[in-house]
Steps between C-alpha positions, in 0.01 A plus 500: 500500500526877546286477814717219637822692438356810664391299805847345524666842496256636757597214730871570444447870565330430832792276601751775425295781653649682796340647807332805348306533173711563191826403670673176415779297655761390249534122516833329464578435131430126510160525667408788269580286196319191618197686634370622165555177307188290446550122521693373200596849383846647469561726803467876482770735626395821673698791354308800631307552823326836529220630719231475232625212286737204474683382187617145429666335202584147389698362204309378197631152427711464187554876463705783650178682589295550816132504581399776744222530754380807689254491789381831641214713632352845454251664734430833326357378167203280416554168320279620214716809442825301509358239263357750251818710485701189406264419215450850359760523223419863414553617858826305528643703211466803728644364826768259374782705342670181372216423259581569135192327360210315661207392284224239500552307175203264524216450746281192536163613631392146588777441755637845576848399380707777345821491296728789596806646326727668756826680420706617797829673571775290658791646702782649295690366305245230416254518212130550564297178530163414354250243625198345331287329762149380569335593826183388671345607827240360738311642796383226736246668729415175676860444616583873523786480247618686190745338258688638198718264295722578198721290276709570189349394166563552131258704292502552121415870539820572696810377316839560655640852467880527457489809722402293805599170659198266504444327836352160424492354851281688745247398766328705768227425751349751742260386773319758716311419818297783657524541877124567498328576169606601147400862570653551845863595559741218575617182325782248471654416162723226364697560179688211335714599203764373260639605164806460283625847399751339260796701614870420488551663839608274788228330704567708810440820297166373369406379848576843646293673232197280563524506879529880504267567207206296625457684834542829311222401258269396784553831676423691178188285458395576858555874451301492175212329681511766771488775237209333327322493834576856619487681166213289369690420182271305272614140502295229334324271748600153383299334776180627341601409143339160460603279206216403267389138506516431126480632146634798312856618518596263779428193290676646199809562708513143625439366149801700384706344775396154383618584146839609633524174688441298185752689288772491765514873569465452876580204719213291646611583853471870432155466350370280779605767747348782296 
């Protein structure tokens, strides 16, 4: 599915591309909305059109929230560097000033899934938010793709803290396609994202925060990848970290998940995803 969505966005990008590389012609609003909607899907609305990326959003049915989608390119960083910097929680504590806490709570060696606890500053006067989510990544060398998916879960080791607002609805999917190889500069990426920050602020305020905050985060991520490249900051190579096939800690972790499923601690949907 990730590969299909990436291909769809690449086709849309080529339709919108202008005469010279990196320059785009802004379509009229209606064609821009319809262009990025797959058959049977609710249409996307383009809300930002920059040289290196485009940002769309669409309403999530039955809520006051939006789902967001960014499609962009970088030519000065390798896909491997960009991918590793996203996954390295210790390095993110250094380059992302909004992070209050970012820890791996549990890791399943058999699948590579990790449960993360993330506490982040929100714009004043809002309280800080905390997220508990499971993430899994895949590097598909045959199809020249890298995928990182995350989704909110519950975990018995991280009860709610009255100091923070717990975000219970959160999904993120990043797809990276190298222009050439994983270790040569240049790639396209597609980020699809939604969450419910549980704020009493009007929808247009939340929409503005997300639509301005996401490009800011991506630029910080890009800069961090550049620094890792130029300064040779030690970042773990997640492409080389292969999950074990069976046994040991991985099995124990999954057995624990099965126990939580039986006693009702986590929902079946969450555990199937994890």
